[in-house]
Structure formats: structure tokens, C-alpha cells
mmCIF file of the N, C-alpha and C atoms, coordinates in Angstrom:
data_MODEL
# 
_entry.id   MODEL 
# 
loop_
_atom_site.group_PDB 
_atom_site.id 
_atom_site.type_symbol 
_atom_site.label_atom_id 
_atom_site.label_alt_id 
_atom_site.label_comp_id 
_atom_site.label_asym_id 
_atom_site.label_entity_id 
_atom_site.label_seq_id 
_atom_site.pdbx_PDB_ins_code 
_atom_site.Cartn_x 
_atom_site.Cartn_y 
_atom_site.Cartn_z 
_atom_site.occupancy 
_atom_site.B_iso_or_equiv 
_atom_site.pdbx_formal_charge 
_atom_site.auth_seq_id 
_atom_site.auth_comp_id 
_atom_site.auth_asym_id 
_atom_site.auth_atom_id 
_atom_site.pdbx_PDB_model_num 
ATOM 1   N N  . MET A 1 1  ? -10.705 7.641   4.157   1.00 0.00 ? 1  MET A N  1 
ATOM 2   C CA . MET A 1 1  ? -12.320 7.523   3.853   1.00 0.00 ? 1  MET A CA 1 
ATOM 3   C C  . MET A 1 1  ? -12.312 6.115   3.909   1.00 0.00 ? 1  MET A C  1 
ATOM 4   N N  . ASN A 1 2  ? -11.948 5.086   3.495   1.00 0.00 ? 2  ASN A N  1 
ATOM 5   C CA . ASN A 1 2  ? -12.649 4.104   3.043   1.00 0.00 ? 2  ASN A CA 1 
ATOM 6   C C  . ASN A 1 2  ? -12.484 3.208   4.503   1.00 0.00 ? 2  ASN A C  1 
ATOM 7   N N  . VAL A 1 3  ? -11.374 3.575   5.483   1.00 0.00 ? 3  VAL A N  1 
ATOM 8   C CA . VAL A 1 3  ? -11.417 3.158   6.948   1.00 0.00 ? 3  VAL A CA 1 
ATOM 9   C C  . VAL A 1 3  ? -12.762 3.263   7.687   1.00 0.00 ? 3  VAL A C  1 
ATOM 10  N N  . HIS A 1 4  ? -13.231 4.552   7.181   1.00 0.00 ? 4  HIS A N  1 
ATOM 11  C CA . HIS A 1 4  ? -14.498 4.918   7.982   1.00 0.00 ? 4  HIS A CA 1 
ATOM 12  C C  . HIS A 1 4  ? -15.687 4.458   7.070   1.00 0.00 ? 4  HIS A C  1 
ATOM 13  N N  . ASP A 1 5  ? -15.743 4.231   6.258   1.00 0.00 ? 5  ASP A N  1 
ATOM 14  C CA . ASP A 1 5  ? -16.760 3.674   4.995   1.00 0.00 ? 5  ASP A CA 1 
ATOM 15  C C  . ASP A 1 5  ? -17.562 5.327   4.798   1.00 0.00 ? 5  ASP A C  1 
ATOM 16  N N  . PHE A 1 6  ? -16.551 6.088   4.317   1.00 0.00 ? 6  PHE A N  1 
ATOM 17  C CA . PHE A 1 6  ? -17.334 7.352   3.634   1.00 0.00 ? 6  PHE A CA 1 
ATOM 18  C C  . PHE A 1 6  ? -17.890 7.201   2.241   1.00 0.00 ? 6  PHE A C  1 
ATOM 19  N N  . ARG A 1 7  ? -18.820 7.776   1.746   1.00 0.00 ? 7  ARG A N  1 
ATOM 20  C CA . ARG A 1 7  ? -19.023 8.106   0.376   1.00 0.00 ? 7  ARG A CA 1 
ATOM 21  C C  . ARG A 1 7  ? -18.275 8.991   -0.134  1.00 0.00 ? 7  ARG A C  1 
ATOM 22  N N  . VAL A 1 8  ? -17.787 8.881   -1.361  1.00 0.00 ? 8  VAL A N  1 
ATOM 23  C CA . VAL A 1 8  ? -17.097 9.375   -2.194  1.00 0.00 ? 8  VAL A CA 1 
ATOM 24  C C  . VAL A 1 8  ? -17.368 10.190  -3.465  1.00 0.00 ? 8  VAL A C  1 
ATOM 25  N N  . ILE A 1 9  ? -17.563 11.110  -3.886  1.00 0.00 ? 9  ILE A N  1 
ATOM 26  C CA . ILE A 1 9  ? -17.841 11.220  -5.377  1.00 0.00 ? 9  ILE A CA 1 
ATOM 27  C C  . ILE A 1 9  ? -16.761 11.881  -6.069  1.00 0.00 ? 9  ILE A C  1 
ATOM 28  N N  . ASP A 1 10 ? -16.565 11.292  -7.448  1.00 0.00 ? 10 ASP A N  1 
ATOM 29  C CA . ASP A 1 10 ? -15.618 12.467  -8.139  1.00 0.00 ? 10 ASP A CA 1 
ATOM 30  C C  . ASP A 1 10 ? -16.198 13.892  -8.716  1.00 0.00 ? 10 ASP A C  1 
ATOM 31  N N  . VAL A 1 11 ? -15.579 14.718  -8.481  1.00 0.00 ? 11 VAL A N  1 
ATOM 32  C CA . VAL A 1 11 ? -16.227 16.436  -9.202  1.00 0.00 ? 11 VAL A CA 1 
ATOM 33  C C  . VAL A 1 11 ? -15.304 16.747  -9.756  1.00 0.00 ? 11 VAL A C  1 
ATOM 34  N N  . PRO A 1 12 ? -15.630 16.990  -11.227 1.00 0.00 ? 12 PRO A N  1 
ATOM 35  C CA . PRO A 1 12 ? -14.603 17.255  -12.076 1.00 0.00 ? 12 PRO A CA 1 
ATOM 36  C C  . PRO A 1 12 ? -14.328 18.970  -12.104 1.00 0.00 ? 12 PRO A C  1 
ATOM 37  N N  . THR A 1 13 ? -13.188 18.841  -11.698 1.00 0.00 ? 13 THR A N  1 
ATOM 38  C CA . THR A 1 13 ? -12.545 20.387  -11.724 1.00 0.00 ? 13 THR A CA 1 
ATOM 39  C C  . THR A 1 13 ? -11.336 20.607  -12.728 1.00 0.00 ? 13 THR A C  1 
ATOM 40  N N  . PRO A 1 14 ? -11.713 21.826  -13.592 1.00 0.00 ? 14 PRO A N  1 
ATOM 41  C CA . PRO A 1 14 ? -11.042 22.151  -14.535 1.00 0.00 ? 14 PRO A CA 1 
ATOM 42  C C  . PRO A 1 14 ? -9.446  22.453  -14.018 1.00 0.00 ? 14 PRO A C  1 
ATOM 43  N N  . ALA A 1 15 ? -8.515  22.376  -14.489 1.00 0.00 ? 15 ALA A N  1 
ATOM 44  C CA . ALA A 1 15 ? -7.234  22.284  -14.074 1.00 0.00 ? 15 ALA A CA 1 
ATOM 45  C C  . ALA A 1 15 ? -6.941  23.681  -14.862 1.00 0.00 ? 15 ALA A C  1 
ATOM 46  N N  . VAL A 1 16 ? -5.731  24.606  -13.985 1.00 0.00 ? 16 VAL A N  1 
ATOM 47  C CA . VAL A 1 16 ? -5.646  26.153  -14.453 1.00 0.00 ? 16 VAL A CA 1 
ATOM 48  C C  . VAL A 1 16 ? -4.408  26.432  -13.933 1.00 0.00 ? 16 VAL A C  1 
ATOM 49  N N  . TYR A 1 17 ? -3.493  26.301  -15.444 1.00 0.00 ? 17 TYR A N  1 
ATOM 50  C CA . TYR A 1 17 ? -2.159  26.538  -15.080 1.00 0.00 ? 17 TYR A CA 1 
ATOM 51  C C  . TYR A 1 17 ? -2.025  27.714  -15.789 1.00 0.00 ? 17 TYR A C  1 
ATOM 52  N N  . ARG A 1 18 ? -1.194  28.480  -14.911 1.00 0.00 ? 18 ARG A N  1 
ATOM 53  C CA . ARG A 1 18 ? -0.526  30.186  -15.900 1.00 0.00 ? 18 ARG A CA 1 
ATOM 54  C C  . ARG A 1 18 ? 0.676   29.526  -15.841 1.00 0.00 ? 18 ARG A C  1 
ATOM 55  N N  . ASP A 1 19 ? 1.639   30.734  -15.354 1.00 0.00 ? 19 ASP A N  1 
ATOM 56  C CA . ASP A 1 19 ? 2.938   30.788  -15.794 1.00 0.00 ? 19 ASP A CA 1 
ATOM 57  C C  . ASP A 1 19 ? 3.628   29.698  -14.778 1.00 0.00 ? 19 ASP A C  1 
ATOM 58  N N  . GLU A 1 20 ? 2.976   29.000  -14.043 1.00 0.00 ? 20 GLU A N  1 
ATOM 59  C CA . GLU A 1 20 ? 3.498   28.147  -12.820 1.00 0.00 ? 20 GLU A CA 1 
ATOM 60  C C  . GLU A 1 20 ? 4.533   27.033  -13.329 1.00 0.00 ? 20 GLU A C  1 
ATOM 61  N N  . ARG A 1 21 ? 5.531   26.599  -12.677 1.00 0.00 ? 21 ARG A N  1 
ATOM 62  C CA . ARG A 1 21 ? 6.341   26.107  -13.187 1.00 0.00 ? 21 ARG A CA 1 
ATOM 63  C C  . ARG A 1 21 ? 6.142   24.975  -12.090 1.00 0.00 ? 21 ARG A C  1 
ATOM 64  N N  . SER A 1 22 ? 6.325   23.732  -12.351 1.00 0.00 ? 22 SER A N  1 
ATOM 65  C CA . SER A 1 22 ? 6.266   22.560  -11.173 1.00 0.00 ? 22 SER A CA 1 
ATOM 66  C C  . SER A 1 22 ? 7.767   22.474  -10.454 1.00 0.00 ? 22 SER A C  1 
ATOM 67  N N  . HIS A 1 23 ? 7.702   22.053  -9.503  1.00 0.00 ? 23 HIS A N  1 
ATOM 68  C CA . HIS A 1 23 ? 8.916   21.502  -8.516  1.00 0.00 ? 23 HIS A CA 1 
ATOM 69  C C  . HIS A 1 23 ? 8.700   20.250  -7.973  1.00 0.00 ? 23 HIS A C  1 
ATOM 70  N N  . LEU A 1 24 ? 8.481   19.356  -8.452  1.00 0.00 ? 24 LEU A N  1 
ATOM 71  C CA . LEU A 1 24 ? 7.923   18.160  -8.407  1.00 0.00 ? 24 LEU A CA 1 
ATOM 72  C C  . LEU A 1 24 ? 8.969   17.515  -9.073  1.00 0.00 ? 24 LEU A C  1 
ATOM 73  N N  . SER A 1 25 ? 9.625   16.320  -7.925  1.00 0.00 ? 25 SER A N  1 
ATOM 74  C CA . SER A 1 25 ? 10.935  15.696  -8.341  1.00 0.00 ? 25 SER A CA 1 
ATOM 75  C C  . SER A 1 25 ? 10.627  14.305  -8.497  1.00 0.00 ? 25 SER A C  1 
ATOM 76  N N  . ILE A 1 26 ? 10.709  13.847  -9.725  1.00 0.00 ? 26 ILE A N  1 
ATOM 77  C CA . ILE A 1 26 ? 10.229  12.262  -10.018 1.00 0.00 ? 26 ILE A CA 1 
ATOM 78  C C  . ILE A 1 26 ? 11.057  11.462  -9.085  1.00 0.00 ? 26 ILE A C  1 
ATOM 79  N N  . PRO A 1 27 ? 12.384  11.619  -8.993  1.00 0.00 ? 27 PRO A N  1 
ATOM 80  C CA . PRO A 1 27 ? 13.108  10.559  -8.230  1.00 0.00 ? 27 PRO A CA 1 
ATOM 81  C C  . PRO A 1 27 ? 12.445  10.787  -6.414  1.00 0.00 ? 27 PRO A C  1 
ATOM 82  N N  . ALA A 1 28 ? 12.453  11.686  -6.131  1.00 0.00 ? 28 ALA A N  1 
ATOM 83  C CA . ALA A 1 28 ? 11.738  12.132  -4.437  1.00 0.00 ? 28 ALA A CA 1 
ATOM 84  C C  . ALA A 1 28 ? 10.603  11.560  -4.678  1.00 0.00 ? 28 ALA A C  1 
ATOM 85  N N  . VAL A 1 29 ? 9.602   11.591  -5.618  1.00 0.00 ? 29 VAL A N  1 
ATOM 86  C CA . VAL A 1 29 ? 8.127   10.854  -5.675  1.00 0.00 ? 29 VAL A CA 1 
ATOM 87  C C  . VAL A 1 29 ? 8.634   9.426   -5.562  1.00 0.00 ? 29 VAL A C  1 
ATOM 88  N N  . MET A 1 30 ? 9.351   8.787   -6.556  1.00 0.00 ? 30 MET A N  1 
ATOM 89  C CA . MET A 1 30 ? 9.416   7.518   -6.849  1.00 0.00 ? 30 MET A CA 1 
ATOM 90  C C  . MET A 1 30 ? 9.853   6.682   -5.508  1.00 0.00 ? 30 MET A C  1 
ATOM 91  N N  . SER A 1 31 ? 10.689  7.423   -4.822  1.00 0.00 ? 31 SER A N  1 
ATOM 92  C CA . SER A 1 31 ? 11.628  6.868   -3.798  1.00 0.00 ? 31 SER A CA 1 
ATOM 93  C C  . SER A 1 31 ? 10.487  6.956   -2.747  1.00 0.00 ? 31 SER A C  1 
ATOM 94  N N  . THR A 1 32 ? 9.692   7.784   -2.469  1.00 0.00 ? 32 THR A N  1 
ATOM 95  C CA . THR A 1 32 ? 8.831   7.874   -1.008  1.00 0.00 ? 32 THR A CA 1 
ATOM 96  C C  . THR A 1 32 ? 7.425   7.443   -1.259  1.00 0.00 ? 32 THR A C  1 
ATOM 97  N N  . PHE A 1 33 ? 6.713   7.652   -2.668  1.00 0.00 ? 33 PHE A N  1 
ATOM 98  C CA . PHE A 1 33 ? 4.968   7.221   -2.607  1.00 0.00 ? 33 PHE A CA 1 
ATOM 99  C C  . PHE A 1 33 ? 4.946   5.923   -2.358  1.00 0.00 ? 33 PHE A C  1 
ATOM 100 N N  . PRO A 1 34 ? 5.673   4.735   -2.972  1.00 0.00 ? 34 PRO A N  1 
ATOM 101 C CA . PRO A 1 34 ? 5.736   3.607   -3.115  1.00 0.00 ? 34 PRO A CA 1 
ATOM 102 C C  . PRO A 1 34 ? 5.212   3.120   -1.403  1.00 0.00 ? 34 PRO A C  1 
ATOM 103 N N  . LEU A 1 35 ? 6.363   3.380   -0.861  1.00 0.00 ? 35 LEU A N  1 
ATOM 104 C CA . LEU A 1 35 ? 6.374   2.870   1.076   1.00 0.00 ? 35 LEU A CA 1 
ATOM 105 C C  . LEU A 1 35 ? 5.433   3.734   1.489   1.00 0.00 ? 35 LEU A C  1 
ATOM 106 N N  . LEU A 1 36 ? 4.953   4.958   0.988   1.00 0.00 ? 36 LEU A N  1 
ATOM 107 C CA . LEU A 1 36 ? 3.614   5.460   1.929   1.00 0.00 ? 36 LEU A CA 1 
ATOM 108 C C  . LEU A 1 36 ? 2.135   4.680   1.166   1.00 0.00 ? 36 LEU A C  1 
ATOM 109 N N  . LEU A 1 37 ? 2.028   4.119   0.243   1.00 0.00 ? 37 LEU A N  1 
ATOM 110 C CA . LEU A 1 37 ? 1.082   3.302   -0.426  1.00 0.00 ? 37 LEU A CA 1 
ATOM 111 C C  . LEU A 1 37 ? 0.748   2.360   0.469   1.00 0.00 ? 37 LEU A C  1 
ATOM 112 N N  . LEU A 1 38 ? 2.161   1.532   0.652   1.00 0.00 ? 38 LEU A N  1 
ATOM 113 C CA . LEU A 1 38 ? 1.966   0.094   1.342   1.00 0.00 ? 38 LEU A CA 1 
ATOM 114 C C  . LEU A 1 38 ? 1.817   0.357   2.906   1.00 0.00 ? 38 LEU A C  1 
ATOM 115 N N  . ARG A 1 39 ? 2.589   1.379   3.459   1.00 0.00 ? 39 ARG A N  1 
ATOM 116 C CA . ARG A 1 39 ? 1.901   1.739   4.776   1.00 0.00 ? 39 ARG A CA 1 
ATOM 117 C C  . ARG A 1 39 ? 0.280   1.761   4.841   1.00 0.00 ? 39 ARG A C  1 
ATOM 118 N N  . ARG A 1 40 ? -0.093  2.944   4.349   1.00 0.00 ? 40 ARG A N  1 
ATOM 119 C CA . ARG A 1 40 ? -1.366  3.241   4.244   1.00 0.00 ? 40 ARG A CA 1 
ATOM 120 C C  . ARG A 1 40 ? -2.208  1.683   4.178   1.00 0.00 ? 40 ARG A C  1 
ATOM 121 N N  . PHE A 1 41 ? -1.968  0.726   2.906   1.00 0.00 ? 41 PHE A N  1 
ATOM 122 C CA . PHE A 1 41 ? -2.595  -0.502  3.010   1.00 0.00 ? 41 PHE A CA 1 
ATOM 123 C C  . PHE A 1 41 ? -2.832  -0.987  4.034   1.00 0.00 ? 41 PHE A C  1 
ATOM 124 N N  . PHE A 1 42 ? -1.535  -1.306  4.681   1.00 0.00 ? 42 PHE A N  1 
ATOM 125 C CA . PHE A 1 42 ? -1.218  -2.199  5.732   1.00 0.00 ? 42 PHE A CA 1 
ATOM 126 C C  . PHE A 1 42 ? -2.467  -1.495  7.126   1.00 0.00 ? 42 PHE A C  1 
ATOM 127 N N  . PHE A 1 43 ? -2.041  -0.035  6.834   1.00 0.00 ? 43 PHE A N  1 
ATOM 128 C CA . PHE A 1 43 ? -2.999  0.627   8.214   1.00 0.00 ? 43 PHE A CA 1 
ATOM 129 C C  . PHE A 1 43 ? -4.485  0.244   7.688   1.00 0.00 ? 43 PHE A C  1 
ATOM 130 N N  . ARG A 1 44 ? -4.804  0.029   6.476   1.00 0.00 ? 44 ARG A N  1 
ATOM 131 C CA . ARG A 1 44 ? -6.427  0.347   6.251   1.00 0.00 ? 44 ARG A CA 1 
ATOM 132 C C  . ARG A 1 44 ? -7.143  -1.637  6.487   1.00 0.00 ? 44 ARG A C  1 
ATOM 133 N N  . VAL A 1 45 ? -6.045  -2.383  6.201   1.00 0.00 ? 45 VAL A N  1 
ATOM 134 C CA . VAL A 1 45 ? -6.065  -3.737  6.583   1.00 0.00 ? 45 VAL A CA 1 
ATOM 135 C C  . VAL A 1 45 ? -6.462  -4.004  8.075   1.00 0.00 ? 45 VAL A C  1 
ATOM 136 N N  . VAL A 1 46 ? -5.638  -3.438  8.674   1.00 0.00 ? 46 VAL A N  1 
ATOM 137 C CA . VAL A 1 46 ? -5.653  -3.728  10.053  1.00 0.00 ? 46 VAL A CA 1 
ATOM 138 C C  . VAL A 1 46 ? -6.771  -3.112  10.790  1.00 0.00 ? 46 VAL A C  1 
ATOM 139 N N  . GLU A 1 47 ? -6.951  -1.915  10.509  1.00 0.00 ? 47 GLU A N  1 
ATOM 140 C CA . GLU A 1 47 ? -7.892  -0.939  11.042  1.00 0.00 ? 47 GLU A CA 1 
ATOM 141 C C  . GLU A 1 47 ? -9.308  -1.663  10.765  1.00 0.00 ? 47 GLU A C  1 
ATOM 142 N N  . LYS A 1 48 ? -9.809  -2.220  9.396   1.00 0.00 ? 48 LYS A N  1 
ATOM 143 C CA . LYS A 1 48 ? -11.158 -2.561  9.188   1.00 0.00 ? 48 LYS A CA 1 
ATOM 144 C C  . LYS A 1 48 ? -10.911 -3.924  9.432   1.00 0.00 ? 48 LYS A C  1 
ATOM 145 N N  . TYR A 1 49 ? -9.998  -4.928  9.142   1.00 0.00 ? 49 TYR A N  1 
ATOM 146 C CA . TYR A 1 49 ? -10.395 -6.008  9.140   1.00 0.00 ? 49 TYR A CA 1 
ATOM 147 C C  . TYR A 1 49 ? -9.829  -7.002  10.218  1.00 0.00 ? 49 TYR A C  1 
ATOM 148 N N  . VAL A 1 50 ? -8.987  -6.204  11.188  1.00 0.00 ? 50 VAL A N  1 
ATOM 149 C CA . VAL A 1 50 ? -8.630  -6.743  12.714  1.00 0.00 ? 50 VAL A CA 1 
ATOM 150 C C  . VAL A 1 50 ? -9.343  -6.303  13.641  1.00 0.00 ? 50 VAL A C  1 
ATOM 151 N N  . ILE A 1 51 ? -9.167  -4.782  13.648  1.00 0.00 ? 51 ILE A N  1 
ATOM 152 C CA . ILE A 1 51 ? -9.134  -4.047  14.925  1.00 0.00 ? 51 ILE A CA 1 
ATOM 153 C C  . ILE A 1 51 ? -10.813 -3.674  14.657  1.00 0.00 ? 51 ILE A C  1 
ATOM 154 N N  . ARG A 1 52 ? -11.779 -3.492  13.922  1.00 0.00 ? 52 ARG A N  1 
ATOM 155 C CA . ARG A 1 52 ? -12.845 -2.806  13.820  1.00 0.00 ? 52 ARG A CA 1 
ATOM 156 C C  . ARG A 1 52 ? -13.978 -3.885  13.474  1.00 0.00 ? 52 ARG A C  1 
ATOM 157 N N  . ASP A 1 53 ? -13.696 -5.020  12.916  1.00 0.00 ? 53 ASP A N  1 
ATOM 158 C CA . ASP A 1 53 ? -14.322 -6.292  12.458  1.00 0.00 ? 53 ASP A CA 1 
ATOM 159 C C  . ASP A 1 53 ? -13.654 -7.454  12.031  1.00 0.00 ? 53 ASP A C  1 
ATOM 160 N N  . PHE A 1 54 ? -13.098 -8.195  12.875  1.00 0.00 ? 54 PHE A N  1 
ATOM 161 C CA . PHE A 1 54 ? -12.282 -9.349  12.112  1.00 0.00 ? 54 PHE A CA 1 
ATOM 162 C C  . PHE A 1 54 ? -12.995 -10.276 11.307  1.00 0.00 ? 54 PHE A C  1 
ATOM 163 N N  . SER A 1 55 ? -12.167 -10.298 10.375  1.00 0.00 ? 55 SER A N  1 
ATOM 164 C CA . SER A 1 55 ? -12.315 -11.243 9.117   1.00 0.00 ? 55 SER A CA 1 
ATOM 165 C C  . SER A 1 55 ? -11.313 -12.034 8.825   1.00 0.00 ? 55 SER A C  1 
ATOM 166 N N  . PRO A 1 56 ? -11.821 -13.273 8.182   1.00 0.00 ? 56 PRO A N  1 
ATOM 167 C CA . PRO A 1 56 ? -10.391 -13.904 8.040   1.00 0.00 ? 56 PRO A CA 1 
ATOM 168 C C  . PRO A 1 56 ? -9.566  -13.312 6.720   1.00 0.00 ? 56 PRO A C  1 
ATOM 169 N N  . ILE A 1 57 ? -9.884  -12.546 6.050   1.00 0.00 ? 57 ILE A N  1 
ATOM 170 C CA . ILE A 1 57 ? -9.351  -12.174 4.991   1.00 0.00 ? 57 ILE A CA 1 
ATOM 171 C C  . ILE A 1 57 ? -8.156  -11.544 4.737   1.00 0.00 ? 57 ILE A C  1 
ATOM 172 N N  . ALA A 1 58 ? -8.215  -10.707 6.595   1.00 0.00 ? 58 ALA A N  1 
ATOM 173 C CA . ALA A 1 58 ? -6.825  -10.190 7.186   1.00 0.00 ? 58 ALA A CA 1 
ATOM 174 C C  . ALA A 1 58 ? -5.773  -11.443 7.675   1.00 0.00 ? 58 ALA A C  1 
ATOM 175 N N  . LEU A 1 59 ? -6.463  -12.462 8.053   1.00 0.00 ? 59 LEU A N  1 
ATOM 176 C CA . LEU A 1 59 ? -5.838  -13.333 8.594   1.00 0.00 ? 59 LEU A CA 1 
ATOM 177 C C  . LEU A 1 59 ? -4.881  -14.415 7.350   1.00 0.00 ? 59 LEU A C  1 
ATOM 178 N N  . PHE A 1 60 ? -5.714  -14.538 6.385   1.00 0.00 ? 60 PHE A N  1 
ATOM 179 C CA . PHE A 1 60 ? -5.397  -14.906 4.835   1.00 0.00 ? 60 PHE A CA 1 
ATOM 180 C C  . PHE A 1 60 ? -4.333  -13.618 4.159   1.00 0.00 ? 60 PHE A C  1 
ATOM 181 N N  . LEU A 1 61 ? -4.443  -13.034 4.288   1.00 0.00 ? 61 LEU A N  1 
ATOM 182 C CA . LEU A 1 61 ? -3.692  -12.004 3.815   1.00 0.00 ? 61 LEU A CA 1 
ATOM 183 C C  . LEU A 1 61 ? -1.932  -12.177 4.354   1.00 0.00 ? 61 LEU A C  1 
ATOM 184 N N  . PHE A 1 62 ? -2.257  -12.259 5.678   1.00 0.00 ? 62 PHE A N  1 
ATOM 185 C CA . PHE A 1 62 ? -0.943  -11.994 6.345   1.00 0.00 ? 62 PHE A CA 1 
ATOM 186 C C  . PHE A 1 62 ? -0.039  -13.228 6.847   1.00 0.00 ? 62 PHE A C  1 
ATOM 187 N N  . VAL A 1 63 ? -1.001  -14.885 6.626   1.00 0.00 ? 63 VAL A N  1 
ATOM 188 C CA . VAL A 1 63 ? -0.055  -15.522 6.509   1.00 0.00 ? 63 VAL A CA 1 
ATOM 189 C C  . VAL A 1 63 ? 0.117   -15.779 5.022   1.00 0.00 ? 63 VAL A C  1 
ATOM 190 N N  . GLY A 1 64 ? -0.602  -15.548 3.983   1.00 0.00 ? 64 GLY A N  1 
ATOM 191 C CA . GLY A 1 64 ? -0.013  -15.685 2.734   1.00 0.00 ? 64 GLY A CA 1 
ATOM 192 C C  . GLY A 1 64 ? 1.329   -14.775 2.258   1.00 0.00 ? 64 GLY A C  1 
ATOM 193 N N  . LEU A 1 65 ? 1.392   -13.806 3.242   1.00 0.00 ? 65 LEU A N  1 
ATOM 194 C CA . LEU A 1 65 ? 2.492   -12.676 2.917   1.00 0.00 ? 65 LEU A CA 1 
ATOM 195 C C  . LEU A 1 65 ? 3.697   -13.212 3.657   1.00 0.00 ? 65 LEU A C  1 
ATOM 196 N N  . ALA A 1 66 ? 3.438   -13.678 4.831   1.00 0.00 ? 66 ALA A N  1 
ATOM 197 C CA . ALA A 1 66 ? 4.417   -14.746 5.814   1.00 0.00 ? 66 ALA A CA 1 
ATOM 198 C C  . ALA A 1 66 ? 5.087   -15.558 4.852   1.00 0.00 ? 66 ALA A C  1 
ATOM 199 N N  . SER A 1 67 ? 4.186   -16.660 4.325   1.00 0.00 ? 67 SER A N  1 
ATOM 200 C CA . SER A 1 67 ? 4.625   -17.488 3.375   1.00 0.00 ? 67 SER A CA 1 
ATOM 201 C C  . SER A 1 67 ? 5.484   -17.368 2.114   1.00 0.00 ? 67 SER A C  1 
ATOM 202 N N  . ILE A 1 68 ? 5.061   -16.515 1.947   1.00 0.00 ? 68 ILE A N  1 
ATOM 203 C CA . ILE A 1 68 ? 5.613   -15.781 0.367   1.00 0.00 ? 68 ILE A CA 1 
ATOM 204 C C  . ILE A 1 68 ? 7.075   -15.185 0.941   1.00 0.00 ? 68 ILE A C  1 
ATOM 205 N N  . ALA A 1 69 ? 7.349   -14.757 1.998   1.00 0.00 ? 69 ALA A N  1 
ATOM 206 C CA . ALA A 1 69 ? 8.550   -14.171 2.520   1.00 0.00 ? 69 ALA A CA 1 
ATOM 207 C C  . ALA A 1 69 ? 9.257   -15.378 3.166   1.00 0.00 ? 69 ALA A C  1 
ATOM 208 N N  . PHE A 1 70 ? 8.695   -16.006 3.799   1.00 0.00 ? 70 PHE A N  1 
ATOM 209 C CA . PHE A 1 70 ? 9.572   -17.350 4.010   1.00 0.00 ? 70 PHE A CA 1 
ATOM 210 C C  . PHE A 1 70 ? 9.858   -18.240 2.812   1.00 0.00 ? 70 PHE A C  1 
ATOM 211 N N  . GLY A 1 71 ? 8.791   -18.305 1.693   1.00 0.00 ? 71 GLY A N  1 
ATOM 212 C CA . GLY A 1 71 ? 9.734   -19.490 0.548   1.00 0.00 ? 71 GLY A CA 1 
ATOM 213 C C  . GLY A 1 71 ? 10.658  -18.527 -0.173  1.00 0.00 ? 71 GLY A C  1 
ATOM 214 N N  . THR A 1 72 ? 10.528  -17.109 -0.038  1.00 0.00 ? 72 THR A N  1 
ATOM 215 C CA . THR A 1 72 ? 12.044  -16.508 -0.778  1.00 0.00 ? 72 THR A CA 1 
ATOM 216 C C  . THR A 1 72 ? 12.990  -16.568 -0.484  1.00 0.00 ? 72 THR A C  1 
ATOM 217 N N  . LEU A 1 73 ? 12.851  -16.543 1.028   1.00 0.00 ? 73 LEU A N  1 
ATOM 218 C CA . LEU A 1 73 ? 14.243  -16.633 1.768   1.00 0.00 ? 73 LEU A CA 1 
ATOM 219 C C  . LEU A 1 73 ? 14.795  -17.760 1.514   1.00 0.00 ? 73 LEU A C  1 
ATOM 220 N N  . LEU A 1 74 ? 13.735  -18.867 1.817   1.00 0.00 ? 74 LEU A N  1 
ATOM 221 C CA . LEU A 1 74 ? 14.472  -20.210 1.854   1.00 0.00 ? 74 LEU A CA 1 
ATOM 222 C C  . LEU A 1 74 ? 14.984  -20.496 0.355   1.00 0.00 ? 74 LEU A C  1 
ATOM 223 N N  . GLY A 1 75 ? 14.249  -19.972 -0.728  1.00 0.00 ? 75 GLY A N  1 
ATOM 224 C CA . GLY A 1 75 ? 14.702  -20.077 -1.858  1.00 0.00 ? 75 GLY A CA 1 
ATOM 225 C C  . GLY A 1 75 ? 15.598  -19.891 -2.263  1.00 0.00 ? 75 GLY A C  1 
ATOM 226 N N  . VAL A 1 76 ? 16.206  -18.140 -2.039  1.00 0.00 ? 76 VAL A N  1 
ATOM 227 C CA . VAL A 1 76 ? 17.404  -17.645 -1.971  1.00 0.00 ? 76 VAL A CA 1 
ATOM 228 C C  . VAL A 1 76 ? 18.427  -18.420 -1.082  1.00 0.00 ? 76 VAL A C  1 
ATOM 229 N N  . ALA A 1 77 ? 18.489  -18.857 -0.009  1.00 0.00 ? 77 ALA A N  1 
ATOM 230 C CA . ALA A 1 77 ? 19.422  -19.292 0.766   1.00 0.00 ? 77 ALA A CA 1 
ATOM 231 C C  . ALA A 1 77 ? 19.668  -21.114 0.115   1.00 0.00 ? 77 ALA A C  1 
ATOM 232 N N  . LEU A 1 78 ? 18.782  -21.645 -0.548  1.00 0.00 ? 78 LEU A N  1 
ATOM 233 C CA . LEU A 1 78 ? 19.058  -22.954 -1.336  1.00 0.00 ? 78 LEU A CA 1 
ATOM 234 C C  . LEU A 1 78 ? 19.891  -22.471 -2.611  1.00 0.00 ? 78 LEU A C  1 
ATOM 235 N N  . TRP A 1 79 ? 19.565  -21.766 -3.114  1.00 0.00 ? 79 TRP A N  1 
ATOM 236 C CA . TRP A 1 79 ? 19.910  -21.097 -4.581  1.00 0.00 ? 79 TRP A CA 1 
ATOM 237 C C  . TRP A 1 79 ? 21.486  -20.954 -4.350  1.00 0.00 ? 79 TRP A C  1 
ATOM 238 N N  . LEU A 1 80 ? 21.972  -20.000 -3.296  1.00 0.00 ? 80 LEU A N  1 
ATOM 239 C CA . LEU A 1 80 ? 23.040  -19.438 -2.824  1.00 0.00 ? 80 LEU A CA 1 
ATOM 240 C C  . LEU A 1 80 ? 24.170  -20.949 -2.184  1.00 0.00 ? 80 LEU A C  1 
ATOM 241 N N  . THR A 1 81 ? 23.418  -21.681 -1.552  1.00 0.00 ? 81 THR A N  1 
ATOM 242 C CA . THR A 1 81 ? 24.212  -22.368 -1.001  1.00 0.00 ? 81 THR A CA 1 
ATOM 243 C C  . THR A 1 81 ? 24.119  -23.768 -1.883  1.00 0.00 ? 81 THR A C  1 
ATOM 244 N N  . GLY A 1 82 ? 23.565  -23.849 -3.212  1.00 0.00 ? 82 GLY A N  1 
ATOM 245 C CA . GLY A 1 82 ? 23.296  -25.033 -4.037  1.00 0.00 ? 82 GLY A CA 1 
ATOM 246 C C  . GLY A 1 82 ? 24.378  -24.691 -5.225  1.00 0.00 ? 82 GLY A C  1 
# 
């Protein structure tokens, strides 16, 4: 919805549970959901701020992430060899 700039409203809906039991596996959700959120976040950034209408926000984000990755790898390498 965010990529297409749709307007969204919250509609209160009461939850109705009868004799149902959840088959939700917390470890399965914890192992898959963060990766899904991360992938969709980068999809939104690329789609909105690079493809549709270029913005320096995307450039700053990608340069910053590359700098963090480089600094982390360099720091780990120096710590292990030092």
C-alpha cells in the first residue's frame, strides 16, 4: 500500500474465538518473519525512492549501510588479528 501511496484507515473488528486452537509456531515465525520484513523494507525503498522517483534518501541509506558493513568487517578482522 505504501509503494502505491494508497490511503488506509483502521477499522475496529472484534476478535471472535470459539473452540479454535492456534497452530502458530513461534519459532517458525521468529525465523521467517524478520527476513520477510527486511526484504519488503528494501523493496519499498528501491521501488519508491529509486525506481519511481529518485531521492537522495535511498542513496544515503545504501551508502550508510555499506559503510556500516565495511566498518564492521574491518573491525572484526582487526580484532581477530590484533
